[in-house]
C-alpha positions as CSV (number, residue, x, y, z in Angstrom):
1,M,-14.9,-7.4,-2.2
2,S,-16.5,-8.3,1.2
3,D,-15.0,-11.8,1.1
4,T,-11.5,-10.3,0.4
5,P,-9.1,-10.8,3.3
6,E,-8.1,-7.7,5.4
7,I,-4.4,-8.2,4.5
8,L,-3.5,-8.7,0.9
9,T,-0.4,-9.8,-0.9
10,A,1.0,-7.8,-3.9
11,E,-0.4,-10.5,-6.1
12,D,-3.9,-10.1,-4.5
13,A,-3.8,-6.4,-5.0
14,A,-2.7,-6.8,-8.7
15,A,-5.7,-9.1,-9.3
16,I,-8.1,-6.7,-7.6
17,L,-6.7,-3.7,-9.5
18,R,-6.5,-5.8,-12.7
19,C,-3.0,-4.6,-13.4
20,D,0.4,-6.3,-13.5
21,Y,2.1,-7.5,-10.4
22,E,5.2,-5.3,-11.2
23,T,3.0,-2.2,-11.3
24,V,1.9,-2.9,-7.8
25,L,5.5,-3.4,-6.7
26,R,6.5,-0.1,-8.3
27,L,3.6,1.7,-6.5
28,L,4.6,0.1,-3.2
29,R,8.3,1.0,-3.6
30,A,7.5,4.5,-4.6
31,G,5.2,4.9,-1.5
32,E,2.2,5.7,-3.7
33,L,0.4,2.6,-2.4
34,P,0.8,2.1,1.4
35,G,2.1,-1.3,2.4
36,V,4.6,-3.0,4.6
37,K,7.3,-5.5,3.9
38,V,7.1,-8.8,5.8
39,G,10.4,-10.5,5.1
40,R,10.8,-10.3,1.4
41,Q,7.1,-9.9,0.6
42,W,4.7,-6.9,0.6
43,R,1.4,-6.8,2.5
44,I,-1.3,-4.2,1.8
45,S,-4.4,-3.6,3.9
46,R,-7.7,-3.9,2.1
47,A,-8.7,-0.5,3.5
48,N,-5.6,1.2,2.1
49,L,-6.2,-0.4,-1.3
50,I,-9.8,0.8,-1.4
51,R,-8.7,4.3,-0.3
52,Y,-6.1,4.3,-3.1
53,V,-8.7,3.3,-5.7
54,E,-11.3,5.8,-4.4
55,T,-8.9,8.8,-4.4
56,G,-7.1,7.8,-7.6
57,E,-3.8,9.0,-6.3
58,G,-1.0,7.4,-8.2
59,L,-3.2,5.9,-10.9
60,P,-2.1,6.4,-14.5
61,G,-3.9,9.3,-15.9
62,A,-5.1,10.6,-12.6
63,P,-4.4,14.3,-11.8
64,A,-1.5,15.0,-9.5
65,K,-2.2,16.0,-5.9
66,G,-3.4,19.6,-5.8
67,E,-4.7,19.8,-9.3
């Protein structure tokens, strides 16, 4: 992932996570995946995406916080 840009689109994040684009949008809207809206499009930092994957927070089947 070293050649991945520092700032990702929702489409980029979906490709990296190997999930549907709509899943990424749902996570962003729910605040489970940190991101910012630029106009009508979402942007996600690569560091936040990596942290999200490493902690497993919000991933289907992952234990809820505090479990």
